[in-house]
NUMAR-203060 format. One record per atom (N, C-alpha, C): x, y negated, z negated. Coordinates in steps of 0.001 Angstrom, whole numbers, plus 500000, padded with zeros to 6 digits. Layout:
// residues N
XYZ ...
END
This chain:
// residues 241
117424939783082886 118244940968083129 118329941788081859 118613943080082028 118705943985080899 120077944651080892 120621944815079725 121903945493079575 121663946878079008 122224947867079651 122078949235079202 123202949586078234 122914950401077252 123969950786076312 125045951603077008 126258951501076501 127378952222077101 127217953720076901 127702954459077869 127616955909077816 128990956505078114 129287957619077496 130519958350077767 130214959482078741 130951959514079835 130776960555080841 131923961547080696 131568962774080437 132575963803080255 132907964453081594 134157964563081877 134617965196083117 135425966441082782 135483967337083730 136210968576083538 136995968907084792 138246969208084619 139100969533085758 138813970952086237 139178971222087506 139028972560088035 139882973534087235 139335974688086977 140103975734086321 140592976717087372 141765977220087208 142318978140088188 143053977400089283 143421978130090308 144188977564091409 143262976940092450 143627975752092910 142885975089093980 143468975561095306 142652976106096221 143190976610097490 143776975481098331 144763975833099137 145431974823099959 144508974261101030 143429974996101373 142509974525102409 141303973776101824 141356973391100539 140268972616099928 140174971257100613 138988970931101136 138815969708101925 138365968510101094 138165968686099795 137762967576098938 136269967467098721 135486968292099416 134030968227099286 133576969029098067 132743968397097242 132134969052096087 130628968925096240 129916970046096223 128469970021096455 127835971254095828 126530971136095563 125803972297095057 125516973300096168 125579972829097420 125415973711098575 125872972943099805 126451973636100761 126913972982101994 126858973981103132 126424973512104297 126377974364105483 126939973591106668 127608974321107545 128145973760108777 127083973873109857 126535972730110298 125445972736111268 125947972975112692 126951972215113122 127489972346114472 128993972100114434 129671972612115448 131090972307115652 131351972275117147 132043971240117611 132364971079119023 133843970786119190 134365971168120369 135764970943120693 135865970021121890 136934969223121922 137183968329123040 138684968129123165 139209968289124379 140635968063124603 140942966584124523 141832966210123601 142222964807123532 143374964530124486 144422965310124432 145506965246125412 146091966644125523 147242966755126161 147813968078126412 148284968760125138 148432968012124057 148999968591122840 148032968662121674 146872968025121778 145971967959120628 144533968265121028 143754968686120040 142342969002120209 141526968179119228 140446967618119705 139526966858118867 138366967775118470 138154967935117171 137110968802116646 136053967938115959 134792968203116252 133678967489115641 132804968487114902 132539968237113629 131659969115112867 130550968282112223 129391968898112089 128264968276111407 127987969064110136 127985968370109013 127794968999107712 126469968590107103 125879969504106357 124670969221105583 124926969740104169 124903968828103206 125241969205101835 124196968682100861 124084969361099746 123217968921098656 124102968409097519 123795967199097071 124528966597095969 126025966632096253 126380966205097474 127774966277097907 128423964925098094 129717964948098353 130507963732098554 131317963824099849 130670963858101021 131420963998102278 132382962846102548 132211961715101852 133143960602102038 134564960990101647 134700962001100802 136018962391100305 136673963483101141 136054963893102231 136596964999103020 137938964604103632 138881965476103489 140195965336104131 140720966727104422 141036966979105680 141552968281106072 143074968212106124 143763968960105296 145230968957105336 145733969369106722 146658968624107233 147197968924108554 146527968187109688 145437967464109418 144774966697110475 145638965508110885 145821965331112188 146626964222112691 145861962910112651 144559963003112742 143670961828112701 142313962325112279 141562961506111554 140249961940111083 139351960735110859 138051960994110850 137081959932110614 135714960531110374 134833959757109764 133484960228109463 132469959226109987 131381959737110537 130358958897111150 128985959451110806 127967958623111030 126558959021110900 126278959677109558 126763959072108509 126516959601107169 125174959083106677 124267959986106367 122938959612105897 122606960396104634 121892959734103729 121461960382102489 119947960265102367 119330961374102048 117910961417101744 117748962166100442 117626961383099398 117599961922098049 118881962716097802 118786964015097548 119982964791097220 120671965374098444 120051965231099633 120594965831100854 121400964787101624 122603965151102020 123461964250102780 123964964976104019 123933964290105173 124466964830106423 125509963868106954 126481964413107666 127555963574108194 128230964283109354 128784963479110284 129621963998111364 131068963635111045 131915964622111111 133317964439110748 134184964822111936 135109963911112320 136005964150113439 137425964322112916 138164965258113513 139577965370113174 140347965925114363 141612965562114426 142493965951115526 143548966902114989 143735968026115691 144729969013115296 145551969407116519 146715969991116335 147503970467117487 146730971514118284 146862971471119593 146121972399120457 146597973837120303 147771974023119726 148271975378119509 147564976067118348 146832975309117547 146126975880116400 144805976479116870 144617977764116695 143473978485117240 142286978526116276 142493978206115024 141397978180114061 141820977335112869 140841976899112105 141120976142110899 140103976538109836 140573976685108613 139708977077107500 139660975946106486 138455975579106079 138290974564105053 137363975105103964 137663974741102728 136883975208101585 136266974030100859 135069974210100352 134449973221099475 134150973878098134 133995973056097100 133722973598095773 132224973582095515 131653974762095262 130234974906094987 130008974755093486 129257973715093105 129054973417091690 128058974350091018 127289975099091809 126341976057091239 127038977394090983 127808977842091974 128504979117091851 129862978981091158 130318977728090995 131594977453090323 132754978184091003 132787978047092316 133900978650093060 134078977927094395 135229978148095005 135524977573096307 135006978503097406 134283977927098360 133702978717099448 134359978288100760 135038979203101443 135731978844102690 134839978983103920 135145978193104938 134502978288106248 135578978182107314 135566979100108269 136561979101109341 135934978607110633 136623977688111300 136165977114112567 137143977524113661 136642978165114715 137492978542115837 137789977315116691 139041977108117013 139444975976117856 140150976462119116 139912977717119475 140489978319120673 139472978227121797 139812977550122882 138878977373123988 138520978687124663 139375979691124558 139071980964125193 137985981727124440 137803981386123168 136821982105122358 135580981286122064 135607980013122387 134455979169122051 134208978163123167 132966978015123639 132674977038124686 132800975628124182 133226974738125074 133386973336124727 132051972634124880 131667971816123900 130400971097123936 130640969643123608 129599968823123730 129766967389123519 128487966798122986 128155967084121733 126901966603121157 126843965085121117 127992964427120837 128014962986120730 128823962354121859 128874963060123027 129544962569124212 131028962346123987 131633963257123226 133072963172123045 133817963910124146 133123964608124994 133741965467125977 133412964982127378 134404964828128278 134147964228129585 133737965187130676 133719966494130451 133470967420131543 131987967800131642 131593968306132818 130231968796133028 130201970267132681 129125970749132092 129042972150131710 128459972972132846 128352974294132611 127880975192133661 126427974905134031 125627974435133080 124236974140133389 124139972966134359 124985971955134200 124992970826135127 125381971286136527 126376972172136622 126779972673137925 125656973480138574 124941974242137762 123819975020138287 122736974107138850 122463972990138154 121468972037138647 121899971443139995 123177971137140124 123665970552141373 123521971525142534 123994972759142324 123918973750143396 122464974087143728 121606974144142699 120203974414142942 119534973320143755 119886972060143457 119309970938144207 119734970968145669 120996971283145917 121477971360147301 120765972471148061 120580973621147396 119887974734148044 118446974363148387 117779973646147469 116400973242147730 116315972239148887 117303971356148993 117312970383150092 117342971110151429 118265972081151563 118352972826152815 117084973645153061 116498974188151995 115277974984152157 114128974144152701 113916972956152124 112804972120152573 113063971514153951 114323971295154312 114627970838155678 114221971912156691 114601973160156389 114248974258157292 112734974439157379 112047974369156228 110592974556156230 109885973427156969 110393972195156829 109755971083157535 109948971217159041 111162971581159472 111411971751160901 110606972917161472 110339973908160632 109599975085161103 108089974853161085 107566974338159965 106122974199159807 105596972821160224 106442971813160245 106024970437160544 104918969978159590 105050970366158356 104061970030157333 104605968861156500 103773967818156330 104219966640155587 104521966956154122 103883967984153607 104137968355152210 105613968680151992 106217969394152949 107639969723152837 108497968470152941 108054967502153734 108799966249153857 108769965473152545 107595965440151911 107486964746150613 108358965428149564 108308966766149518 109131967503148565 110615967308148854 110967967223150141 112358966997150518 112852965644150004 112019964625150156 112398963290149686 112591963291148165 111701963972147445 111817964047145991 113091964765145565 113400965881146215 114610966634145877 115858965820146213 115832965102147332 116967964249147685 117193963176146632 116098962590146132 116225961558145097 116851962138143827 116411963338143445 116968963989142256 118442964323142469 118794964796143669 120181965145143967 121084963926143910 120621962820144463 121406961584144414 121597961133142981 120558961280142167 120651960898140760 121675961759140026 121711963073140333 122653963968139678 124089963654140087 124281963317141367 125625963110141888 126123961672141757 125313960790141200 125762959409141114 126996959311140227 127961958467140583 129212958393139827 129017957734138466 129989957952137583 129962957311136280 130081955793136432 129568955073135450 129726953631135451 131204953275135359 131617952260136114 133006951828136109 133191950709135095 134219950849134266 134530949854133245 135722949020133676 135705947764133312 136849946879133496 137407946570132108 138653946954131873 139258946837130543 140359945793130571 140381944946129565 141348943868129497 142754944389129195 143742943682129705 145131944009129397 145398943800127903 146156944710127305 146482944612125888 145472945273124967 144424945893125527 143420946550124705 143995947828124092 143516948163122916 143957949376122230 143087950555122633 143725951706122798 143024952944123076 142991953741121778 141789953979121252 141642954618119957 141390956110120110 141852956888119126 141670958328119158 140214958695118911 139568958018117963 138188958310117592 137320957063117743 136024957241117967 135116956085118054 134658955623116673 135636955308115816 135337954869114453 136166953634114128 135679952761113258 136407951518112931 137785951753112335 137975952868111629 139244953125110966 140190954003111765 139851954277113014 140672955161113822 141995954508114188 143011955360114319 144335954887114714 144393954707116230 145136953708116687 145332953472118113 146422954404118630 146152955064119763 147136955984120334 148073955307121316 147592954278121997 148424953553122950 147760952215123273 148392951429124125 147869950119124525 147748950064126042 146645949530126521 146447949353127962 147398948261128436 148334948614129308 149405947688129679 149010946677130742 147914946932131461 147461946003132487 145952946138132664 145365945128133285 143933945155133528 143571946421134291 142543947138133805 142265948473134306 140794948640134628 140518949279135775 139164949684136129 139135951203136184 138240951799135424 138191953251135304 136770953703134985 136383954909135373 135029955396135061 134837955606133562 133618955410133115 133261955691131731 132890957168131618 133540957869130683 133285959287130482 132262959555129397 131872958507128695 130909958688127612 130804957413126798 129779957356125983 129537956180125150 129060956640123786 129622956030122750 129230956357121383 129235955068120572 128036954571120251 127953953295119548 128488952170120416 129469951428119903 130095950320120632 131444950722121208 131611952018121493 132855952532122060 132575953255123372 133526953141124315 133431953834125593 134633954763125735 134376955962126234 135458956929126406 136012956853127822 137340956864127932 138001956803129235 139136957809129273 139543958137130477 140712958980130712 141814958065131223 142770957756130352 143848956848130702 144936957623131446 145982956955131837 147054957565132602 147707958714131840 148261959659132614 148927960848132083 147963961731131286 146667961639131576 145702962510130939 145369962163129508 145741960983129051 145426960565127690 143985960084127619 143177960751126781 141771960418126639 141567959679125326 140798958608125348 140555957845124129 139344956941124267 139189956067123282 138008955214123184 138391953739123203 137616952955123957 137800951504124076 136621950804123431 136917949763122653 135842949009122026 135113948150123057 133844947889122782 133023947103123694 133597945707123913 134162945124122864 134694943759122975 135983943694123795 136573944847124127 137779944856124943 137492944963126448 136204945009126820 135852945010128231 136044943625128815 136260943563130116 136450942280130796 135221941399130596 135447940112130386 134336939190130110 133562938853131374 134231938831132499 133566938451133754 133392939677134646 
END
């Protein structure tokens, strides 16, 4: 083994006023790749953002005022780091601004994220959202229309080609309309706000429960619990039999 000589590392504190919306991120460059919204319950909104930074420290991100937060999928490739960051805020909050410190420009750079559902469509990149979007509804209605069209054409033309196409469209329609997988959850299981190991539990399942799965992320399943409370159940909390 080799011992390296000791070195003194000089540090310098920020000069000037630190903005109240500073999120703790320090990087030579940072960009917001995506942002998605998801209703957690009647009073809170779950926001997911994807960050891409150069020479950054996303592990230190903390948004003042966040009721719950967590970071996932953090990857580093040389000087480039990407991460998904989740945080929960009151649903009455229509936007949030966070600033990071740019080490090249030596200043704080703010970014504003809209959290108003009326101004921004809800998305679910990592299956945090349980609803179907307009494109899914369009596929369903289109499939139904095609089924009726090929039934009419087969009855009119008596052509086997229309029958084959009808069977194919019916198979696709059944696949689209198939229900979500049903989960069996053990009594006493914790319902977590985020699908992360450090997430806080929002409530406890009081009795053995069977409910549809609204999404899956890693070893967590999303469910809609009673009174509209949406959260995540760990894989090990599913019924054994």
